[in-house]
C-alpha positions as CSV (number, residue, x, y, z in Angstrom):
1,V,31.7,-10.3,13.3
2,D,33.5,-13.6,12.9
3,I,30.7,-15.9,11.5
4,K,33.0,-18.9,11.5
5,K,33.8,-18.5,15.2
6,L,30.0,-18.0,15.9
7,R,29.2,-21.1,14.0
8,E,31.8,-23.1,15.8
9,T,30.7,-21.8,19.2
10,I,27.1,-22.9,18.5
11,Q,28.0,-26.2,17.0
12,N,30.5,-27.1,19.8
13,A,28.4,-25.7,22.7
14,P,27.6,-28.4,25.2
15,E,24.8,-26.1,26.5
16,L,23.0,-23.1,25.1
17,N,21.7,-21.9,28.4
18,D,24.0,-19.6,30.4
19,N,26.7,-19.9,27.7
20,Q,28.8,-16.7,28.2
21,Q,30.9,-17.2,25.1
22,L,27.8,-17.5,22.9
23,F,26.2,-14.6,24.7
24,E,29.2,-12.3,24.0
25,Q,29.3,-13.3,20.3
26,L,25.5,-12.7,19.9
27,V,25.8,-9.3,21.6
28,E,28.5,-8.4,19.1
29,F,26.4,-9.7,16.2
30,E,23.4,-7.8,17.3
31,R,25.5,-4.6,17.7
32,V,26.8,-4.9,14.2
33,K,23.3,-5.7,12.9
34,K,22.0,-2.5,14.5
35,Q,24.7,-0.4,13.0
36,V,24.0,-1.8,9.5
37,A,20.2,-1.2,10.1
38,D,21.0,2.4,11.1
39,I,23.1,2.9,8.0
40,M,20.4,1.4,5.8
41,D,17.8,3.8,7.4
42,S,20.0,6.7,6.5
43,I,20.5,5.5,3.0
44,K,16.8,5.0,2.5
45,S,16.1,8.5,3.8
46,I,18.7,10.0,1.4
47,E,17.3,7.9,-1.4
48,A,13.7,9.1,-0.7
49,D,14.9,12.7,-0.6
50,A,16.7,12.4,-3.9
51,K,13.7,10.7,-5.5
52,G,11.5,13.5,-4.3
53,L,13.8,16.1,-5.7
54,I,14.1,14.3,-9.0
55,A,10.3,13.9,-9.3
56,S,9.8,17.6,-8.5
57,K,12.4,18.7,-11.0
58,A,11.1,16.4,-13.7
59,N,7.5,17.6,-13.1
60,A,8.7,21.2,-13.4
61,L,10.6,20.5,-16.6
62,Y,8.3,18.0,-18.3
63,T,4.9,18.3,-16.5
64,D,3.6,15.5,-14.3
65,K,3.0,13.4,-17.3
66,W,6.6,12.3,-17.6
67,E,7.4,8.6,-17.5
68,A,11.2,8.4,-17.8
69,V,14.3,10.4,-18.1
70,S,17.6,8.9,-19.1
71,G,21.2,9.7,-19.9
72,K,24.4,7.8,-20.5
73,N,24.3,4.7,-18.2
74,Y,21.2,5.7,-16.3
75,K,17.4,5.7,-16.6
76,I,14.9,7.0,-14.1
77,T,11.3,5.8,-14.5
78,K,8.1,6.9,-12.8
79,S,5.4,4.4,-12.3
80,P,2.3,4.3,-10.1
81,T,2.2,2.3,-6.9
82,N,-0.6,0.6,-4.9
83,N,-4.1,0.2,-6.2
84,V,-5.7,2.6,-8.5
85,F,-9.0,2.4,-6.6
86,N,-10.0,1.8,-3.0
87,I,-13.2,0.1,-1.9
88,T,-14.9,2.5,0.4
89,D,-18.3,0.9,0.9
90,A,-20.4,-2.1,-0.2
91,V,-19.7,-2.8,-3.8
92,E,-21.0,-5.3,-6.4
93,A,-19.0,-8.5,-6.6
94,E,-18.0,-7.9,-10.3
95,F,-15.9,-4.9,-9.2
96,V,-13.9,-6.8,-6.5
97,V,-11.3,-9.6,-6.6
98,V,-11.3,-11.8,-3.4
99,K,-8.1,-13.6,-2.6
100,K,-8.3,-16.9,-0.8
101,T,-6.3,-17.3,2.4
102,A,-6.3,-20.2,4.7
103,N,-8.1,-19.6,8.0
104,T,-5.5,-21.3,10.3
105,K,-7.6,-21.1,13.4
106,I,-10.6,-22.8,11.8
107,I,-8.4,-25.4,10.0
108,N,-6.6,-26.3,13.2
109,Q,-9.9,-26.8,15.0
110,Y,-11.1,-29.0,12.1
111,I,-7.9,-31.1,12.3
112,K,-8.4,-31.4,16.1
113,D,-12.0,-32.5,15.7
114,N,-11.6,-34.8,12.6
115,G,-8.0,-35.9,12.7
116,K,-7.3,-34.8,9.1
117,L,-7.1,-31.8,6.9
118,P,-10.3,-30.5,5.3
119,K,-10.8,-31.3,1.6
120,G,-9.1,-28.8,-0.6
121,V,-6.5,-27.8,2.1
122,D,-2.9,-29.0,2.1
123,Y,0.2,-28.1,4.2
124,N,2.4,-25.4,2.8
125,M,5.8,-27.2,2.3
126,E,7.6,-23.9,1.6
127,R,6.8,-22.5,5.1
128,G,10.0,-21.8,7.0
129,T,10.9,-21.2,10.7
130,S,12.0,-18.0,12.3
131,I,14.5,-17.9,15.1
132,R,14.5,-14.5,16.9
133,I,17.5,-13.4,19.0
134,N,16.8,-10.9,21.7
135,I,19.7,-9.5,23.7
136,K,19.3,-8.4,27.3
137,E,22.1,-6.3,28.8
C-alpha cells in the first residue's frame, strides 16, 4: 500500500463520489488491512495456546500458586484478571462502587429544552471522530 499515493489522491481529488482511482486504492488498502488482521488473529491464537500450555506446565511443576517463572532474558508472570467478585443480586451500597457516566440522551434533551449544558456537565474535548470505510465489490 502506497500511503503517499493514497494521501495525494485524497488531497488532489476534485470529487470523492465516483472516484475510481480512490476506490481502487481503498480496495487495496482494505485488502492489506484484512490480511494483517488475519495474521494477527493467527498470532493471537498461537499466543493463547502457548500461554495455556505454559500455565498448565507451571501448575504441574509448581502448583497453581505460582506467580512467576523466569530465565535469562525472560520472565513469565501470572496475575488475575477481571473482578474478584460479581454482583448477583441486590447488595448494600457499601459493597458497590458506582461509576458516573454521562447520559447523552437526557443531556441532549436538556440542551434542546434549555439551550445550555446542565450544571456539572461539560463537553469532552478529547472526544475524536471515527471515519469508517466500507468497500463494496
